[in-house]
C-alpha positions in Angstrom: 76.2 159.4 110.0 79.2 157.2 109.4 81.4 156.5 112.4 84.3 154.1 113.1 83.7 151.1 115.2 85.9 152.6 118.0 83.5 155.5 118.6 80.4 153.3 118.6 81.9 150.6 120.8 84.5 152.4 123.0 84.6 149.6 125.6 85.1 146.8 123.1 88.9 146.1 123.0 88.7 144.7 119.5 86.8 147.6 117.9 90.0 149.7 117.2 91.3 146.8 115.0 88.1 146.7 112.9 89.3 149.8 111.0 88.0 148.9 107.5 84.4 148.7 108.7 82.0 151.3 110.1 78.6 152.0 111.6 76.1 153.7 109.4 73.8 155.4 111.9 73.6 153.6 115.2 72.1 150.4 113.9 73.8 149.3 110.6 77.3 147.8 110.4 79.0 148.0 107.0 82.1 146.0 106.2 83.3 146.7 102.6 85.1 143.8 100.9 88.7 145.1 100.5 90.3 142.3 98.4 90.2 140.8 94.9 89.1 137.3 96.0 85.7 138.6 97.3 86.3 137.4 100.9 84.8 139.6 103.6 86.5 139.5 107.0 84.6 141.5 109.6 84.1 141.9 113.3 80.7 141.8 115.0 80.6 143.3 118.5 78.6 141.5 121.2 74.9 141.1 120.6 72.6 139.6 117.9 73.1 140.9 114.4 70.9 140.3 111.4 72.3 139.9 107.9 70.6 142.6 105.7 70.6 140.4 102.6 69.6 137.0 104.1 67.7 137.8 107.2 69.8 135.3 109.1 70.9 136.2 112.6 74.5 135.9 113.8 75.8 136.1 117.4 78.4 138.8 117.7 81.5 138.9 119.8 84.0 137.7 117.2 85.6 137.8 113.8 83.8 136.3 110.8 85.0 135.4 107.3 82.7 134.7 104.3 82.7 134.7 100.5 80.6 137.5 98.9 79.5 138.2 95.3 79.5 141.5 93.5 76.0 142.4 94.7 76.5 141.9 98.4 78.8 142.7 101.2 78.8 142.2 105.0 75.9 144.4 106.0 74.4 143.8 109.4 71.6 145.3 111.5 71.9 145.5 115.3 69.4 143.8 117.6 66.3 145.7 118.8 66.2 147.9 115.7 63.3 149.2 113.6 64.3 150.5 110.2 62.0 152.5 108.1 62.7 152.2 104.4 61.4 154.6 101.7 59.2 153.5 98.8 61.4 155.0 96.1 64.8 153.9 94.9 65.0 156.2 91.8 65.6 159.5 93.6 66.4 160.9 97.0 63.8 163.7 97.1 60.3 162.3 97.8 57.9 162.2 100.7 59.6 159.7 103.0 56.4 158.9 104.9 54.7 157.8 101.6 54.1 154.0 101.7 57.1 153.1 103.9 58.3 149.6 104.5 59.1 149.0 108.2 61.3 146.1 109.2 61.9 144.9 112.8 65.4 143.4 113.4 66.4 141.0 116.2 64.0 142.2 118.8 64.8 140.3 122.0 62.2 138.9 124.4 61.1 141.6 126.8 62.7 144.4 124.7 61.1 147.5 123.1 62.3 149.3 120.0 61.0 152.4 118.3 61.6 154.5 115.2 60.4 158.0 114.1 59.2 158.7 110.6 59.8 162.2 109.3 58.5 164.0 106.2 60.6 165.3 103.4 60.9 168.6 105.2 62.0 167.0 108.4 58.8 167.3 110.4 57.7 164.4 112.6 54.9 162.3 111.0 54.5 159.1 113.1 56.3 156.8 115.6 56.5 153.0 115.4 57.0 151.1 118.6 57.4 147.3 118.9 57.6 145.2 122.0 58.3 141.5 122.1 56.8 138.9 124.5 57.7 135.3 123.6 57.0 134.7 119.9 54.8 137.7 119.5 55.7 141.3 118.7 53.1 143.9 119.5 53.3 147.0 117.3 51.8 150.5 118.0 51.8 153.3 115.5 51.3 156.8 116.9 50.5 159.7 114.5 49.1 160.1 111.0 50.1 157.6 108.4 49.0 156.3 105.1 49.6 152.8 103.7 52.5 151.0 105.3 54.1 147.6 105.1 55.7 146.1 108.2 57.3 142.8 109.2 60.0 140.9 111.0 63.3 140.9 109.1 63.6 137.8 107.0 59.8 137.3 107.0 56.8 138.4 105.0 55.5 142.0 105.1 51.9 142.8 106.1 49.8 145.8 105.5 48.1 146.6 108.9 44.7 148.4 108.8 45.0 149.9 112.3 47.5 151.4 114.7 47.7 148.5 117.1 48.4 144.9 116.0 50.5 141.8 116.7 52.9 139.8 114.6 53.6 136.2 115.7 56.5 134.5 114.0 58.8 131.4 114.2 61.6 133.8 113.0 61.8 135.1 116.6 64.5 133.1 118.4 
């Protein structure tokens, strides 16, 4: 669901002025480039945000300005988020639980995040939970699943063989 920044961040006094950007769901911030010189100006609320395209993290709490090309735009994922991506990009109607790619974004030390994976008909298939301690993220998958790929945003993906495993990464700050 698309919502204006004001609805997602009602206590943020700057959010009402960020009227050309929006939240897609509760974890993705989209800031379309609205000028002919390809300069994106956007506001990131407090917290750690991960650039979708580069995997780099940016501390929120202020305005940012950056040059973009025709293939990118300011697209950021909120900290402590797990996104499940489908395996098809050629059509919208397929089994969403078929070979998903699971990315963990900006999970903070001591934090836990989870995401549910549903079937094409909307039924619950499995839940992915990640908890971070230091430079290690412990992942648990509950429910039936086939082949999946999972990783920390900006890093390599792995194909786990079981339902419980750990990922250690220098990408974790």
